[in-house]
PAZAPA-4460 file (N, C-alpha, C; in steps of 0.05 Angstrom, whole numbers, plus 32768, in hexadecimal, padded with zeros to 4 digits):
% residues 279
    n_x    n_y    n_z   ca_x   ca_y   ca_z    c_x    c_y    c_z   seq   type   mol
   8008   7D77   7EC8   8009   7D86   7EE1   8026   7D8D   7EE8     1      M     A
   802A   7DA5   7EF3   8045   7DAF   7EF9   8045   7DB7   7F16     2      K     A
   805A   7DAE   7F25   805D   7DB6   7F41   806E   7DCF   7F43     3      K     A
   8063   7DE2   7F53   8071   7DFC   7F58   8077   7DFF   7F75     4      I     A
   8090   7E03   7F7C   8098   7E09   7F97   8091   7E26   7F9E     5      S     A
   8087   7E2B   7FB6   8080   7E46   7FBE   8086   7E4B   7FDB     6      F     A
   8087   7E65   7FE2   8088   7E6E   7FFE   8075   7E85   8001     7      R     A
   8066   7E85   8017   8052   7E9A   801B   8059   7EAC   8032     8      K     A
   8055   7EC6   802E   805B   7EDB   8042   8044   7EEF   8043     9      Y     A
   8044   7EFF   8059   8031   7F15   8059   803D   7F2E   8066    10      H     A
   8033   7F45   805E   803A   7F5E   806A   8020   7F6C   8073    11      A     A
   801A   7F6B   808D   8001   7F75   8097   7FE9   7F68   8089    12      L     A
   7FEC   7F4E   8085   7FD7   7F3D   8078   7FD3   7F42   805A    13      Q     A
   7FE4   7F53   804E   7FE5   7F54   8031   7FF8   7F3D   8029    14      N     A
   7FEC   7F26   8021   7FFC   7F0E   801E   8003   7F08   8001    15      D     A
   801B   7EFD   7FFD   8025   7EF6   7FE3   8032   7EDB   7FE4    16      F     A
   8030   7ECD   7FCD   803E   7EB4   7FC9   8056   7EB9   7FB7    17      I     A
   806E   7EB2   7FC1   8086   7EB5   7FB2   808C   7E9C   7FA2    18      V     A
   808F   7E9F   7F87   8096   7E8A   7F76   80B1   7E92   7F68    19      V     A
   80C5   7E81   7F6C   80E0   7E87   7F61   80E6   7E72   7F4C    20      E     A
   80EF   7E7A   7F34   80F4   7E67   7F1F   810C   7E6F   7F0F    21      S     A
   811D   7E5B   7F08   8134   7E5F   7EF7   812B   7E61   7EDA    22      K     A
   8117   7E52   7ED2   810D   7E53   7EB7   80F5   7E66   7EB6    23      T     A
   80F2   7E74   7EA0   80DC   7E88   7E9D   80C1   7E7A   7E9B    24      K     A
   80AF   7E83   7EAB   8093   7E7A   7EA9   8083   7E8E   7E99    25      L     A
   8072   7E85   7E87   8064   7E97   7E76   804F   7EA7   7E85    26      S     A
   8047   7EBE   7E79   8033   7ECF   7E86   8018   7EC0   7E88    27      K     A
   8012   7EB0   7E73   7FF9   7EA1   7E73   7FF9   7E8D   7E8A    28      I     A
   8010   7E7F   7E8E   8011   7E6C   7EA4   8010   7E7A   7EBF    29      Y     A
   801E   7E90   7EC2   801E   7E9F   7EDB   8002   7EA9   7EE3    30      L     A
   7FF3   7EB3   7ECF   7FD8   7EBC   7ED3   7FC6   7EA4   7EDC    31      S     A
   7FC9   7E8E   7ECF   7FBA   7E76   7ED6   7FC1   7E6C   7EF2    32      K     A
   7FDB   7E6D   7EF8   7FE4   7E65   7F13   7FD9   7E77   7F28    33      L     A
   7FD9   7E92   7F23   7FCF   7EA5   7F37   7FB1   7EA0   7F3D    34      A     A
   7FA2   7E9C   7F28   7F85   7E97   7F2C   7F80   7E7E   7F3C    35      L     A
   7F92   7E6B   7F3A   7F8E   7E51   7F48   7F9A   7E52   7F65    36      S     A
   7FB3   7E59   7F67   7FC1   7E58   7F81   7FB7   7E6E   7F94    37      I     A
   7FAF   7E85   7F8A   7FA7   7E9B   7F9B   7F8A   7E98   7FA6    38      C     A
   7F7B   7E85   7F9B   7F5F   7E81   7FA4   7F5F   7E79   7FC1    39      D     A
   7F4F   7E87   7FD1   7F50   7E82   7FEE   7F3F   7E6A   7FF7    40      R     A
   7F30   7E5E   7FE4   7F20   7E47   7FEA   7F2C   7E2D   7FDF    41      R     A
   7F35   7E2F   7FC6   7F3F   7E17   7FB8   7F5D   7E17   7FB4    42      S     A
   7F6B   7E2D   7FBB   7F88   7E2F   7FB7   7F96   7E34   7FD2    43      G     A
   7FAD   7E3F   7FD1   7FBC   7E47   7FE9   7FB1   7E60   7FF5    44      V     A
   7FA9   7E73   7FE3   7F9E   7E8C   7FEC   7FB2   7EA2   7FEF    45      G     A
   7FAF   7EB8   7FE0   7FC0   7ED0   7FE3   7FB6   7EE6   7FD2    46      S     A
   7FC1   7EFE   7FD6   7FBA   7F15   7FC5   7FC8   7F15   7FAA    47      D     A
   7FDD   7F04   7FA8   7FEB   7F03   7F8F   8004   7EF2   7F90    48      G     A
   8011   7EF0   7F79   802B   7EE1   7F77   8041   7EF5   7F73    49      I     A
   8058   7EF0   7F80   8071   7EFE   7F7A   8082   7EEB   7F6B    50      L     A
   8088   7EF1   7F52   8097   7EDF   7F41   80B3   7EE9   7F3E    51      Y     A
   80C7   7ED9   7F48   80E3   7EE1   7F48   80F3   7ED0   7F35    52      L     A
   8102   7EDD   7F24   8114   7ECF   7F11   812F   7EDD   7F11    53      T     A
   8142   7ED1   7F04   815D   7EDD   7F02   815D   7EF7   7EF2    54      D     A
   816E   7F09   7EF9   8170   7F23   7EEB   818D   7F2A   7EE7    55      S     A
   8193   7F37   7ED1   81AE   7F41   7ECC   81B2   7F5D   7ED8    56      K     A
   819C   7F6A   7EDF   819D   7F85   7EE9   819B   7F87   7F07    57      K     A
   8191   7F73   7F14   818C   7F74   7F31   818F   7F58   7F3D    58      A     A
   818A   7F56   7F57   818B   7F3B   7F64   8176   7F29   7F58    59      D     A
   815E   7F34   7F53   8148   7F24   7F48   8136   7F35   7F36    60      K     A
   812B   7F29   7F22   8115   7F35   7F13   80FB   7F30   7F23    61      Q     A
   80EA   7F44   7F25   80D3   7F44   7F37   80BA   7F4A   7F28    62      F     A
   80A7   7F38   7F28   808E   7F3C   7F1A   8076   7F35   7F2D    63      R     A
   8060   7F44   7F2A   8049   7F40   7F3C   8031   7F37   7F2B    64      I     A
   8024   7F21   7F34   800C   7F18   7F27   7FF6   7F19   7F3D    65      I     A
   7FE1   7F29   7F38   7FCB   7F2C   7F4B   7FBB   7F12   7F4C    66      N     A
   7FAA   7F10   7F61   7F9A   7EF8   7F64   7F85   7EF4   7F4E    67      S     A
   7F7F   7F0A   7F3F   7F6D   7F07   7F28   7F7B   7F00   7F0E    68      D     A
   7F95   7EFB   7F10   7FA5   7EF3   7EF8   7FB1   7F0A   7EE9    69      G     A
   7FAB   7F23   7EF1   7FB7   7F3A   7EE3   7FD2   7F40   7EEF    70      S     A
   7FE2   7F50   7EE0   7FFD   7F57   7EE9   7FFE   7F73   7EF4    71      F     A
   800E   7F77   7F08   8010   7F92   7F15   802D   7F9C   7F11    72      A     A
   8030   7FB6   7F12   804B   7FC2   7F0D   805C   7FC1   7F26    73      E     A
   8050   7FC6   7F3E   8061   7FC9   7F56   8050   7FC2   7F6E    74      K     A
   805E   7FB8   7F83   8052   7FB4   7F9D   8067   7FB9   7FB3    75      S     A
   8061   7FCC   7FC4   8074   7FD2   7FD9   8076   7FBC   7FED    76      G     A
   805F   7FB0   7FF5   8060   7F99   8007   806D   7F81   7FF9    77      N     A
   8067   7F7E   7FDF   8073   7F68   7FD0   8091   7F6A   7FCE    78      G     A
   809B   7F82   7FCA   80B8   7F86   7FC9   80C5   7F7E   7FE4    79      L     A
   80B9   7F86   7FFA   80C4   7F7F   8014   80C2   7F61   8019    80      R     A
   80AC   7F55   8010   80AA   7F38   8013   80C0   7F2A   8003    81      I     A
   80C4   7F33   7FEB   80DA   7F27   7FDA   80F5   7F2B   7FE7    82      A     A
   80F9   7F42   7FF4   8112   7F47   8003   8116   7F33   801A    83      G     A
   8100   7F2F   8029   8102   7F1B   803F   8107   7EFF   8034    84      M     A
   80FA   7EF9   801E   80FD   7EDE   8012   811B   7ED9   800B    85      H     A
   8128   7EED   7FFF   8144   7EE9   7FF8   8156   7EE9   8010    86      L     A
   814F   7EFA   8024   815F   7EFB   803D   815E   7EE0   804B    87      H     A
   8147   7ED3   804C   8146   7EB9   8059   8156   7EA4   804B    88      L     A
   815B   7EA8   8032   816C   7E95   8022   818A   7E9B   8028    89      K     A
   8191   7EB4   802E   81AC   7EBC   8033   81AC   7ED2   8048    90      D     A
   81AD   7ECA   8062   81A9   7EDD   8078   81C1   7EF0   807B    91      K     A
   81D6   7EEB   806D   81ED   7EFE   806E   81E7   7F17   805E    92      R     A
   81D6   7F15   804A   81D0   7F2B   8038   81B8   7F3B   8043    93      K     A
   81BA   7F56   8043   81A6   7F67   804F   819B   7F7C   803C    94      K     A
   81A4   7F7C   8023   819B   7F90   8010   8197   7F81   7FF5    95      K     A
   8180   7F87   7FE9   8178   7F78   7FD0   816D   7F8C   7FBB    96      F     A
   8173   7F85   7FA2   8169   7F96   7F8C   8156   7F85   7F7B    97      S     A
   8141   7F92   7F71   812D   7F84   7F61   8127   7F94   7F48    98      F     A
   8128   7F86   7F31   8120   7F92   7F17   8103   7F8D   7F13    99      D     A
   80F3   7FA2   7F16   80D6   7FA0   7F14   80CC   7FA3   7EF7   100      T     A
   80DE   7FA9   7EE5   80D6   7FAF   7EC9   80D1   7FCD   7EC6   101      G     A
   80CF   7FDB   7EDC   80CB   7FF9   7EDB   80E2   8007   7EE9   102      Y     A
   80F7   7FF8   7EF0   810E   8004   7EFE   8118   7FF0   7F12   103      G     A
   812D   7FF8   7F21   8139   7FE7   7F35   8131   7FF2   7F51   104      I     A
   8125   7FE1   7F61   811D   7FE9   7F7C   812E   7FDA   7F90   105      D     A
   8134   7FE8   7FA6   8146   7FDD   7FBB   8136   7FD7   7FD4   106      I     A
   813C   7FC0   7FE0   8131   7FB8   7FFA   8147   7FB3   800E   107      V     A
   8144   7FBD   8026   8159   7FBB   803A   814D   7FAE   8054   108      V     A
   815A   7F9A   805F   8152   7F8E   8078   8158   7FA2   808E   109      I     A
   8145   7FA8   80A0   8148   7FBA   80B6   814F   7FAC   80D0   110      Q     A
   813D   7F9A   80D8   8141   7F8C   80F1   812E   7F75   80F4   111      K     A
   8134   7F62   8105   8122   7F4C   810C   810C   7F57   811E   112      K     A
   80F4   7F4C   811C   80DF   7F52   812F   80D6   7F38   813D   113      T     A
   80C3   7F3A   814E   80B9   7F22   815C   80AF   7F0D   8149   114      K     A
   80A1   7F15   8135   8094   7F02   8123   809F   7F02   8106   115      D     A
   80B1   7F14   8100   80BB   7F16   80E4   80D3   7F27   80E1   116      G     A
   80D3   7F37   80CC   80EA   7F49   80C7   80DF   7F64   80BD   117      I     A
   80EC   7F79   80C7   80E5   7F94   80BE   80F7   7F9B   80A6   118      M     A
   80EB   7FA4   8090   80FA   7FAA   8077   80F2   7FC6   806D   119      L     A
   8105   7FD2   805E   8100   7FEC   8051   8102   7FE8   8033   120      K     A
   80F0   7FF3   8024   80F1   7FF2   8007   80F0   800E   7FFB   121      A     A
   8101   8012   7FE7   8101   802C   7FD9   80EE   8029   7FC1   122      E     A
   80DA   803B   7FC0   80C5   8039   7FAC   80C8   804C   7F95   123      L     A
   80DC   805E   7F95   80E0   8070   7F7F   80D1   808A   7F83   124      G     A
   80CF   809A   7F6E   80C4   80B5   7F6E   80A7   80B4   7F64   125      V     A
   8094   80BF   7F72   8078   80BF   7F69   8073   80D4   7F53   126      P     A
   805D   80D1   7F45   8055   80E5   7F31   8037   80E9   7F32   127      S     A
   802F   8102   7F30   8012   8109   7F30   8008   810F   7F13   128      F     A
   801A   810E   7F00   8012   8114   7EE4   7FFE   80FF   7EDA   129      L     A
   7FE7   8109   7ED0   7FD2   80F6   7EC8   7FDB   80E3   7EB2   130      T     A
   7FED   80EC   7EA1   7FF6   80DB   7E8B   8008   80C5   7E95   131      K     A
   8013   80C8   7EAD   8025   80B3   7EB8   8016   80A1   7ECB   132      K     A
   8000   80AA   7ED7   7FF2   8099   7EEB   7FE9   807E   7EE0   133      V     A
   7FDA   807B   7ECA   7FCF   8090   7EB9   7FB1   8095   7EC0   134      P     A
   7FA8   80AD   7EB8   7F8C   80B5   7EBB   7F83   80C2   7EA1   135      V     A
   7F6C   80BB   7E97   7F60   80C9   7E80   7F54   80E3   7E8A   136      K     A
   7F62   80F9   7E85   7F59   8113   7E8F   7F66   8129   7E7F   137      S     A
   7F58   813F   7E7D   7F63   8157   7E70   7F75   8166   7E84   138      K     A
   7F73   815F   7E9D   7F84   816C   7EB2   7FA0   8160   7EB1   139      L     A
   7FB4   8171   7EB8   7FCF   8168   7EB9   7FD3   8156   7ED1   140      K     A
   7FC7   815D   7EE7   7FC7   814C   7EFF   7FAB   814B   7F0A   141      T     A
   7FA5   8136   7F19   7F8C   8134   7F28   7F92   8134   7F46   142      M     A
   7F94   814C   7F51   7F9A   814F   7F6E   7F81   815D   7F7A   143      I     A
   7F73   814D   7F8B   7F59   8156   7F96   7F46   815F   7F80   144      N     A
   7F45   814F   7F6B   7F35   8156   7F53   7F1C   8143   7F53   145      A     A
   7F06   814C   7F46   7EEE   813D   7F47   7EEE   8125   7F34   146      P     A
   7EE5   810E   7F3E   7EE1   80F6   7F2E   7EC3   80EF   7F30   147      L     A
   7EB6   80EF   7F19   7E99   80EB   7F19   7E92   80CD   7F1B   148      K     A
   7E82   80C6   7F2F   7E79   80AB   7F33   7E5B   80AC   7F3A   149      I     A
   7E4A   80A0   7F29   7E2E   809F   7F2F   7E21   80BB   7F32   150      G     A
   7E2B   80CE   7F22   7E20   80E9   7F23   7E2B   80FA   7F39   151      G     A
   7E3D   80EF   7F4A   7E49   80FF   7F5F   7E67   8103   7F5A   152      L     A
   7E72   811A   7F63   7E8E   8120   7F60   7E9D   8118   7F7A   153      D     A
   7EB1   8106   7F77   7EC1   80FE   7F8D   7EDD   810B   7F8A   154      F     A
   7EE6   811B   7F9E   7F01   8127   7F9C   7F17   8111   7F9F   155      P     A
   7F27   810E   7F8B   7F3C   80FA   7F8B   7F57   8106   7F85   156      V     A
   7F6C   80F8   7F8E   7F87   80FF   7F86   7F94   80E6   7F7A   157      T     A
   7F9D   80E9   7F61   7FA8   80D2   7F52   7FC6   80D4   7F51   158      C     A
   7FD4   80BE   7F56   7FF1   80BE   7F57   7FFB   80A3   7F4F   159      V     A
   8013   80A2   7F42   8020   8089   7F3E   8039   8087   7F4F   160      T     A
   803C   8070   7F5D   8055   806B   7F6C   8062   8052   7F60   161      V     A
   805F   8050   7F45   8067   8038   7F37   804F   8028   7F2D   162      G     A
   8038   802D   7F3A   801E   8023   7F31   8009   8038   7F38   163      N     A
   7FF2   8037   7F2B   7FDE   804D   7F2E   7FCE   804B   7F48   164      P     A
   7FCA   8063   7F54   7FBA   8064   7F6D   7FA7   807C   7F6C   165      H     A
   7F90   8079   7F78   7F7D   808E   7F7B   7F77   8091   7F99   166      T     A
   7F7C   80A8   7FA4   7F79   80AD   7FC1   7F62   80BF   7FC7   167      V     A
   7F51   80B6   7FDA   7F3A   80C6   7FE3   7F3D   80CB   8001   168      L     A
   7F3C   80E4   8009   7F3C   80EB   8026   7F20   80EA   8030   169      V     A
   7F1C   80DB   8046   7F01   80D7   8052   7F01   80DE   806F   170      V     A
   7EE9   80E3   807A   7EE6   80EA   8096   7EE3   80D0   80A7   171      E     A
   7ED9   80BB   809B   7ED5   80A2   80A9   7ED2   808B   8094   172      N     A
   7ECF   8073   809E   7ECC   805C   808C   7EB0   8050   808E   173      F     A
   7E9C   8060   8097   7E81   8057   809A   7E72   8057   8080   174      D     A
   7E7D   804B   806B   7E71   8049   8051   7E7C   8030   8043   175      F     A
   7E70   8028   802E   7E79   8010   8020   7E91   8017   800E   176      D     A
   7EA8   8019   801B   7EC0   8022   800C   7ECA   800C   7FF9   177      W     A
   7EC4   7FF3   7FFF   7ECD   7FDE   7FED   7EBE   7FDF   7FD2   178      E     A
   7EA4   7FE4   7FD3   7E95   7FE7   7FBA   7E9E   8000   7FAB   179      T     A
   7EA3   8016   7FB9   7EAC   802F   7FAC   7EC8   802A   7FA1   180      L     A
   7ED9   801C   7FB0   7EF4   8016   7FA6   7EF3   8006   7F8C   181      G     A
   7EE2   7FF2   7F8B   7EE0   7FE1   7F73   7ED5   7FF2   7F5B   182      A     A
   7EC3   8004   7F61   7EB8   8016   7F4C   7ECD   8028   7F41   183      T     A
   7EDD   8033   7F53   7EF3   8045   7F4A   7F08   8036   7F3B   184      I     A
   7F0F   801D   7F44   7F24   800D   7F37   7F1D   800A   7F19   185      E     A
   7F04   8006   7F12   7EFC   8001   7EF6   7EF1   801A   7EE9   186      Y     A
   7EF4   8031   7EF5   7EE9   804A   7EE9   7EF6   804F   7ECE   187      H     A
   7EE7   805A   7EBB   7EF0   805E   7EA0   7F08   8072   7E9F   188      K     A
   7F0C   8081   7EB4   7F22   8095   7EB4   7F3D   8087   7EB6   189      A     A
   7F3D   806D   7EBF   7F56   8060   7EC4   7F5B   8049   7EB0   190      F     A
   7F6A   804E   7E9B   7F6E   803A   7E85   7F7B   8020   7E8F   191      P     A
   7F8B   8022   7EA4   7F98   800A   7EAF   7F8D   8003   7ECB   192      E     A
   7F74   800C   7ED0   7F67   8009   7EEA   7F78   8018   7EFF   193      R     A
   7F70   8017   7F18   7F7F   8025   7F2D   7F7B   8018   7F48   194      T     A
   7F8F   801B   7F59   7F8D   8015   7F75   7F7E   802C   7F83   195      N     A
   7F71   8027   7F99   7F62   803C   7FA6   7F67   803C   7FC4   196      V     A
   7F6D   8054   7FCE   7F72   8057   7FEB   7F5F   806C   7FF7   197      E     A
   7F51   8063   800C   7F40   8075   801C   7F4F   807C   8035   198      F     A
   7F53   8097   8039   7F65   80A0   804E   7F57   80B2   8062   199      V     A
   7F5A   80AB   807B   7F50   80BC   8091   7F69   80C7   80A0   200      K     A
   7F6E   80E1   809E   7F85   80EC   80AD   7F80   80EC   80CB   201      P     A
   7F94   80E3   80DA   7F92   80E3   80F7   7FA2   80F9   8104   202      L     A
   7FB8   8100   80F7   7FCA   8116   8101   7FDD   811C   80EA   203      S     A
   7FF0   812E   80EE   8004   8135   80DA   8017   811D   80D5   204      R     A
   8017   810A   80E8   802A   80F4   80E7   801D   80D9   80E3   205      K     A
   8002   80D8   80E0   7FF5   80BE   80DF   7FDB   80C0   80D0   206      K     A
   7FD7   80AC   80BF   7FBE   80A9   80B0   7FB3   808D   80B2   207      I     A
   7F99   808A   80AF   7F8C   8070   80AF   7F83   806B   8092   208      L     A
   7F89   8053   8088   7F83   804D   806C   7F74   8033   8068   209      V     A
   7F60   8033   8057   7F53   801B   804D   7F5A   8018   8030   210      A     A
   7F64   8001   8028   7F70   7FFE   800D   7F60   7FEB   7FFC   211      D     A
   7F5B   7FF4   7FE3   7F4F   7FE2   7FCF   7F64   7FDE   7FB9   212      W     A
   7F6D   7FC6   7FB6   7F83   7FC0   7FA4   7F7A   7FB6   7F89   213      E     A
   7F84   7FC3   7F74   7F7D   7FBB   7F59   7F85   7F9D   7F55   214      R     A
   7F71   7F8E   7F4C   7F77   7F72   7F46   7F76   7F5F   7F5E   215      G     A
   7F72   7F6A   7F76   7F72   7F59   7F8E   7F5B   7F60   7FA1   216      A     A
   7F51   7F79   7F9F   7F3B   7F81   7FB1   7F45   7F8C   7FCB   217      G     A
   7F35   7F8A   7FE0   7F3C   7F94   7FFB   7F53   7F83   8006   218      A     A
   7F69   7F90   800D   7F80   7F82   8018   7F86   7F8C   8034   219      T     A
   7F95   7F7C   8044   7F9B   7F85   805F   7FAB   7F9E   8060   220      G     A
   7FBC   7FA2   804C   7FCC   7FBA   804A   7FD7   7FBC   802D   221      S     A
   7FE4   7FD2   8027   7FF1   7FD5   800D   8009   7FE8   8011   222      S     A
   8020   7FDF   8008   8038   7FF0   800A   8037   8008   7FF8   223      G     A
   8031   8003   7FDE   802F   801A   7FCC   8017   802B   7FD2   224      T     A
   8002   801E   7FDD   7FEA   802D   7FE5   7FF1   8040   7FFC   225      G     A
   8001   8036   800F   800A   8048   8025   801A   805F   801A   226      A     A
   802C   8059   8008   803C   806E   7FFC   802B   8083   7FED   227      A     A
   8018   8079   7FDD   8007   808B   7FCD   7FF6   809C   7FE0   228      A     A
   7FEC   8090   7FF6   7FDC   809F   8009   7FEB   80B6   8016   229      A     A
   8004   80B0   801D   8015   80C5   802A   801C   80DB   8017   230      V     A
   8026   80D4   7FFF   802E   80E9   7FED   8017   80FA   7FE4   231      V     A
   7FFF   80EE   7FE1   7FE7   80FD   7FDB   7FE0   8110   7FF1   232      A     A
   7FE1   8106   800A   7FDA   8117   8021   7FEF   812D   8027   233      C     A
   8008   8127   8021   801D   813B   8023   8017   8152   800F   234      V     A
   8011   814A   7FF7   800B   815D   7FE1   7FF2   816E   7FE8   235      T     A
   7FDF   8162   7FF6   7FC7   8171   7FFE   7FCC   8181   8017   236      L     A
   7FE4   817F   8023   7FEA   818F   803B   7FDF   8183   8055   237      G     A
   7FD9   8169   8055   7FCC   815D   806C   7FDF   8151   807F   238      I     A
   7FF5   8144   8075   8008   8136   8086   8025   813D   807F   239      V     A
   8037   8134   8091   8054   8138   808C   805F   8122   807B   240      D     A
   8077   8125   8071   8084   8112   805F   808C   80F8   806D   241      R     A
   808F   80F8   8087   8094   80E0   8097   807A   80DA   80A5   242      D     A
   806D   80C3   809D   8052   80BE   80A6   804D   80A1   80AB   243      C     A
   803E   809B   80C0   8036   8080   80C6   801B   807B   80B8   244      E     A
   8019   8064   80AA   8000   805D   809C   7FF4   8045   80AA   245      V     A
   7FDE   804A   80B8   7FD1   8035   80C8   7FBC   8027   80B7   246      Q     A
   7FBE   800C   80B6   7FA9   7FFB   80AA   7F9A   7FEE   80C1   247      F     A
   7F87   7FDD   80BA   7F77   7FD1   80CF   7F86   7FBE   80E1   248      S     A
   7F9E   7FB4   80D7   7FAD   7FA1   80E6   7FCA   7FA8   80EB   249      N     A
   7FD0   7FC1   80E9   7FEC   7FCA   80EE   7FF4   7FE2   80DD   250      G     A
   800D   7FE9   80DF   8016   8002   80D2   802E   7FFE   80C0   251      S     A
   802F   800D   80AB   8047   8010   809A   8050   802D   809D   252      L     A
   806A   8032   8096   8076   804C   809B   8081   8056   8080   253      F     A
   8079   806F   8079   8082   807B   8060   8093   8094   8066   254      I     A
   80A9   8096   8057   80B9   80AE   8058   80BD   80B7   803B   255      S     A
   80B5   80D0   8035   80B7   80DB   801A   80CE   80F0   801B   256      W     A
   80E5   80E8   8010   80FD   80F9   8013   80FA   8114   8005   257      N     A
   8101   8129   8013   80FD   8144   8008   8112   814B   7FF3   258      T     A
   8129   813E   7FF4   813E   8144   7FE0   813C   8134   7FC7   259      E     A
   8137   811A   7FCA   8137   8108   7FB3   811B   8102   7FA9   260      T     A
   8106   8108   7FB9   80EA   8102   7FB3   80E5   80E4   7FB3   261      N     A
   80F9   80D4   7FBB   80F6   80B7   7FBC   80E5   80AF   7FD4   262      N     A
   80D3   809B   7FD0   80C3   8091   7FE6   80D0   8078   7FF3   263      I     A
   80D0   8078   800E   80DA   8060   801C   80C3   8055   802D   264      E     A
   80C0   803A   802B   80AB   802C   8039   80B8   8018   804D   265      L     A
   80AF   8019   8066   80BA   8007   807A   80A3   7FF9   8088   266      T     A
   80A7   7FDF   808C   8092   7FCF   809A   809C   7FB2   809E   267      G     A
   808B   7FA3   80AD   8092   7F88   80B3   8087   7F74   809F   268      E     A
   8097   7F5E   809B   808E   7F48   808A   8090   7F2E   809B   269      V     A
   807D   7F1C   8097   807E   7F03   80A5   807C   7EEC   8091   270      Q     A
   808A   7ED6   8097   8089   7EBE   8088   8071   7EAD   8091   271      F     A
   8062   7EA0   807E   804B   7E91   8086   8050   7E73   8081   272      I     A
   8056   7E6B   8069   8058   7E4E   8063   8067   7E4A   8049   273      A     A
   806E   7E31   8044   807B   7E29   802A   806F   7E0E   8022   274      S     A
   8071   7E08   8008   8067   7DEF   7FFF   8069   7DEC   7FE1   275      G     A
   805B   7DD9   7FD5   805A   7DD5   7FB9   803D   7DD6   7FB0   276      E     A
   8039   7DE1   7F98   801E   7DE3   7F8D   801D   7DD7   7F72   277      Y     A
   8009   7DC7   7F6C   8008   7DB9   7F53   7FF3   7DC5   7F41   278      E     A
   7FFB   7DCD   7F29   7FE8   7DD8   7F16   7FEC   7DCC   7EFA   279      L     A
***
């Protein structure tokens, strides 16, 4: 049995357990740990693990393990949680860099809030190219394009913001969006599975989102999901590039820069608990 020190945080109830290690932990061990510690009945409970190790390219190397033991490329909420984690260790520092394996992402402390800290994360440039998302399709892009499910065509917009997303614009949430989200996640069109966002536009400046996260299911919020929802809706001509993304328990804020095409995500992170876990 091995004892692992951890700290737990959440961003609009999208919760992660941060594990920091000087020595490399194997992928097999991390998957096993995620399945155990993330269990909400027999473990600590969370949507995933944020694994931080030393990096020669950035302040920390950053890896994400979902609650089902699979690995993810990027998490906007996860990046901000990692930023808060490092800030609490050294409150003099307010800017942090993370090597995700897909590039270097920057997180900046904005301000203290009543219950936590507001942080901004740079998520990079999105792509709608099907080969990059990836999507198995003859189309170069899938923007408001049909995805066949159960004999019906669902108009979807597929985009990568460092990880794959499929966005559906809806009039309401009076349907079993969780079952549909799970069906789309494992659709044969997505070789690496996909995150799914159901989006109800409220105005040019605000959208309401229900998120189905690949490898974790329905989450309280998603940073990359918020980003994907906004860039998809901007491309469809529905919203502006500065947009509030409302989830069931709060809002994240997305700004899609017109000059650099870089996405910026801003929102609050809160600390929950710390401890040791034995596996």
